[in-house]
C-alpha positions as CSV (number, residue, x, y, z in Angstrom):
1,X,-45.7,170.9,106.5
2,X,-42.7,169.1,108.0
3,X,-43.5,165.7,109.4
4,X,-40.7,164.1,111.3
5,X,-42.5,161.2,113.1
6,X,-45.6,159.1,112.3
7,X,-47.2,157.2,115.1
8,X,-50.0,154.6,114.4
9,X,-52.4,152.7,116.6
10,X,-52.7,149.1,115.5
11,X,-56.1,147.4,116.0
12,X,-58.8,149.2,114.1
13,X,-56.3,151.6,112.7
14,X,-53.2,150.3,110.9
15,X,-54.4,146.7,110.9
16,X,-57.5,145.7,108.9
17,X,-60.1,143.4,110.4
18,X,-58.1,140.4,109.4
19,X,-55.3,141.5,111.7
20,X,-53.0,142.3,108.8
21,X,-51.9,145.2,106.6
22,X,-50.8,145.7,103.0
23,X,-47.2,144.6,103.6
24,X,-45.9,145.3,100.1
25,X,-47.3,148.8,100.0
26,X,-46.0,149.6,103.4
27,X,-42.6,148.2,102.7
28,X,-42.3,150.7,99.8
29,X,-43.5,153.5,101.9
30,X,-41.2,152.6,104.8
31,X,-38.1,152.8,102.5
32,X,-39.1,156.3,101.4
33,X,-39.8,157.3,105.0
34,X,-36.3,156.3,105.9
35,X,-34.8,158.2,103.0
36,X,-36.7,161.3,104.1
37,X,-35.6,160.9,107.7
38,X,-39.2,160.4,109.0
39,X,-39.4,158.2,112.0
40,X,-42.2,155.6,112.3
41,X,-43.6,154.3,115.5
42,X,-46.3,151.7,116.4
43,X,-48.3,153.0,119.3
44,X,-50.6,150.3,120.8
45,X,-52.3,149.1,123.9
46,X,-50.9,145.6,123.3
47,X,-47.4,144.4,124.1
48,X,-44.0,145.1,122.6
49,X,-43.5,141.4,121.7
50,X,-46.6,141.4,119.6
51,X,-45.7,144.6,117.8
52,X,-42.3,143.3,116.9
53,X,-43.9,140.1,115.4
54,X,-46.0,142.3,113.2
55,X,-43.2,144.5,112.0
56,X,-40.3,141.9,111.7
57,X,-38.9,143.3,108.4
58,X,-38.8,146.8,109.9
59,X,-38.2,146.4,113.6
60,X,-34.5,147.5,113.5
61,X,-35.4,150.8,112.0
62,X,-38.6,151.9,113.9
63,X,-39.9,152.6,117.4
64,X,-42.5,151.0,119.6
65,X,-44.9,152.5,122.2
66,X,-46.7,149.6,123.9
67,X,-49.2,149.1,126.7
68,X,-50.7,152.5,126.1
69,X,-47.4,154.3,126.6
70,X,-46.2,152.4,129.6
71,X,-43.3,150.9,127.7
72,X,-41.3,152.7,125.0
73,X,-38.6,151.1,122.8
74,X,-36.3,153.1,120.5
75,X,-35.6,150.3,118.0
76,X,-34.9,147.3,120.2
77,X,-33.6,149.4,123.2
78,X,-35.9,149.8,126.2
79,X,-36.2,153.5,126.7
80,X,-38.9,153.7,129.4
81,X,-41.1,151.5,131.5
82,X,-43.8,152.8,134.0
83,X,-44.1,150.1,136.6
84,X,-47.2,150.0,138.7
85,X,-46.1,150.1,142.4
86,X,-46.5,146.7,144.0
87,X,-49.0,147.9,146.6
88,X,-51.2,149.3,144.0
89,X,-51.1,146.0,142.0
90,X,-52.2,144.2,145.2
91,X,-55.0,146.6,145.9
92,X,-56.3,146.5,142.4
93,X,-56.2,142.7,142.2
94,X,-58.2,142.5,145.4
95,X,-60.9,144.7,143.9
96,X,-61.0,142.6,140.7
97,X,-61.1,139.3,142.6
98,X,-64.0,140.5,144.8
99,X,-66.1,142.2,142.1
100,X,-65.0,141.2,138.6
101,X,-64.0,137.5,138.5
102,X,-64.3,135.2,135.5
103,X,-66.5,134.8,133.6
104,X,-67.8,138.3,134.3
105,X,-64.4,139.7,133.3
106,X,-61.0,138.5,132.3
107,X,-57.9,140.1,134.0
108,X,-54.6,140.2,132.1
109,X,-51.5,141.5,133.8
110,X,-49.0,143.0,131.4
111,X,-45.3,143.2,132.1
112,X,-42.1,144.3,130.2
113,X,-41.2,140.6,129.5
114,X,-44.6,138.9,129.2
115,X,-48.3,139.0,130.0
116,X,-50.2,136.8,132.5
117,X,-53.7,135.4,132.8
118,X,-55.2,133.0,135.4
119,X,-54.6,129.3,134.9
120,X,-58.4,128.7,134.8
121,X,-58.6,130.7,131.5
122,X,-60.2,128.5,128.9
123,X,-58.0,127.5,125.9
124,X,-60.2,129.4,123.4
125,X,-60.0,132.6,125.4
126,X,-56.2,132.1,125.9
127,X,-55.7,131.8,122.2
128,X,-57.8,134.9,121.6
129,X,-55.7,136.9,124.1
130,X,-52.5,135.8,122.3
131,X,-53.7,137.9,119.4
132,X,-52.7,141.0,121.5
133,X,-50.1,139.4,123.8
134,X,-47.9,137.0,121.8
135,X,-45.8,136.4,125.0
136,X,-48.5,135.1,127.3
137,X,-48.4,132.6,130.3
138,X,-50.9,131.2,132.7
139,X,-50.4,131.8,136.5
140,X,-52.0,129.9,139.3
141,X,-53.8,132.3,141.8
142,X,-53.4,135.3,139.5
143,X,-55.2,137.6,142.0
144,X,-52.7,136.7,144.8
145,X,-49.6,137.0,142.7
146,X,-46.6,138.7,144.2
147,X,-45.1,141.0,141.6
148,X,-41.6,140.5,143.0
149,X,-41.8,136.8,142.2
150,X,-42.4,137.4,138.5
151,X,-38.9,138.7,137.6
152,X,-40.8,141.4,135.6
153,X,-42.2,144.9,135.8
154,X,-46.0,145.0,135.7
155,X,-47.1,148.1,133.8
156,X,-50.8,147.5,133.0
157,X,-53.8,145.6,134.2
158,X,-56.4,144.9,131.5
159,X,-60.0,144.1,132.5
160,X,-62.0,142.6,129.6
161,X,-65.7,142.4,130.3
162,X,-67.9,139.6,129.0
163,X,-70.3,140.9,126.2
164,X,-73.3,140.2,128.5
165,X,-72.1,142.7,131.1
166,X,-73.6,146.2,131.3
167,X,-70.3,148.0,130.8
168,X,-72.0,151.4,131.0
169,X,-72.5,150.6,134.7
170,X,-69.6,148.3,135.4
171,X,-66.8,150.4,134.1
172,X,-67.6,153.6,136.1
173,X,-68.0,151.4,139.2
174,X,-64.6,149.9,138.6
175,X,-62.9,153.3,138.0
176,X,-64.4,154.6,141.2
177,X,-62.7,151.8,143.2
178,X,-59.2,152.5,141.8
179,X,-56.5,154.3,143.7
180,X,-56.2,157.9,142.5
181,X,-52.6,157.2,141.5
182,X,-54.0,154.9,138.8
183,X,-56.1,155.7,135.7
184,X,-58.2,153.6,133.3
185,X,-58.9,154.1,129.6
186,X,-60.9,152.1,127.1
187,X,-59.0,150.3,124.4
188,X,-62.0,148.8,122.7
189,X,-63.5,145.3,122.9
190,X,-65.1,146.0,126.3
191,X,-61.6,146.4,127.8
192,X,-60.4,148.9,130.4
193,X,-56.6,149.3,130.6
194,X,-55.4,150.3,134.1
195,X,-52.0,151.9,134.6
196,X,-50.1,154.7,136.3
197,X,-52.0,158.0,136.1
198,X,-50.6,160.4,133.5
199,X,-49.1,157.6,131.3
200,X,-50.5,157.5,127.8
201,X,-49.6,157.1,124.2
202,X,-48.9,160.9,124.1
203,X,-46.6,160.7,127.1
204,X,-44.9,157.7,125.4
205,X,-44.4,159.9,122.3
206,X,-42.8,162.6,124.5
207,X,-39.9,160.2,125.2
208,X,-39.3,159.7,121.5
209,X,-39.7,163.5,120.9
210,X,-37.0,164.2,123.4
211,X,-34.7,161.6,121.9
212,X,-35.0,162.9,118.3
213,X,-35.7,166.6,118.9
214,X,-39.2,166.6,117.4
215,X,-42.0,169.2,118.2
216,X,-45.7,168.4,118.5
217,X,-46.6,169.9,115.2
218,X,-44.0,167.7,113.5
219,X,-45.9,164.5,114.5
220,X,-48.6,162.8,112.6
221,X,-50.8,160.3,114.6
222,X,-53.6,157.8,113.7
223,X,-56.1,156.1,115.9
224,X,-59.7,154.9,116.4
225,X,-60.4,154.6,120.1
226,X,-60.4,156.4,123.5
227,X,-56.8,155.4,124.3
228,X,-55.7,157.2,121.1
229,X,-57.3,160.5,121.8
230,X,-54.4,162.1,123.7
231,X,-52.0,161.5,120.9
232,X,-54.6,162.5,118.2
233,X,-55.2,165.9,119.9
234,X,-51.6,166.7,120.7
235,X,-50.9,167.6,117.1
236,X,-52.8,169.3,114.3
237,X,-52.0,166.2,112.2
238,X,-54.0,163.7,114.3
239,X,-56.2,161.5,112.1
240,X,-59.2,159.5,113.3
241,X,-60.1,156.5,111.1
242,X,-63.6,156.5,109.4
243,X,-64.4,153.5,111.6
244,X,-63.4,155.3,114.8
245,X,-65.6,155.7,117.9
246,X,-67.9,158.7,117.6
247,X,-66.1,160.7,120.3
248,X,-62.8,160.2,118.6
249,X,-64.2,161.4,115.3
250,X,-65.6,164.4,117.0
251,X,-62.4,165.4,118.7
252,X,-59.6,164.5,116.2
253,X,-58.3,167.3,114.1
254,X,-58.4,165.2,110.9
255,X,-60.1,162.1,109.4
256,X,-59.0,159.5,107.0
257,X,-60.5,156.3,105.4
258,X,-61.3,153.2,107.5
259,X,-58.7,150.6,108.6
260,X,-60.1,148.2,105.9
261,X,-59.6,150.9,103.2
262,X,-55.9,151.5,104.2
263,X,-56.6,154.9,105.6
264,X,-53.2,155.2,107.3
265,X,-51.3,154.2,104.1
266,X,-53.4,156.6,102.0
267,X,-52.3,159.5,104.1
268,X,-48.7,158.4,104.3
269,X,-48.7,158.4,100.4
270,X,-49.8,162.1,100.6
271,X,-47.0,162.9,103.1
272,X,-44.4,161.3,100.8
273,X,-45.6,163.2,97.8
274,X,-46.2,166.5,99.6
275,X,-49.9,166.3,98.6
276,X,-51.5,167.4,101.9
């Protein structure tokens, strides 16, 4: 088996439930990965700025797929950004304002430079969101925002439903109201991520594959949720975490230990010692 690129989801996958990872163990592995010429990429639904914060010692030598594949960085260089057309942003925000206002749901706009929430967002919720969007600002009248005024490219609209909401009903109703040029996928925590149809972590990986000349069967991927499924199933070396959603466990080619048991690092050890 020849693995040339390893891509990992973050929350529920590479990160443990304390929002951290075994940094000493990974630092040793990363050094060996570099020696063997194996690329390493973080592939997350959250933003590039947050991923960089989590991988500061390694950021100059790895790649980043953020916002579910809508933004791709090769090292620090922006390789790709899938901006949502302004008219579709306006249409979607109109639907969200009418049917899914706070506190029923929280809307977060994600751009290349920063993420945005409404100015009415409570401080406690604002700080919670910063766990996933370290570059985050409040906007007055979020649902009437003019994307052109932001000096940014909006690539994702995240809708996080309150735990009291019946998401089994609310989410399909939301999806039915979206323009067909958009798609939505669940990223966990009662959150639907809306972006340009056809954009995903797997499509983000394609940009890195083209850059480095890597085939699907030379990629190893790790994930735990619906927004990871496309990259888990694009390769025979796709690993679902033991804590993954049942649908992910059923469809992923492989399985590893949970995020709290360092399942990703356990498999990387096997890659580095040719023990798979």
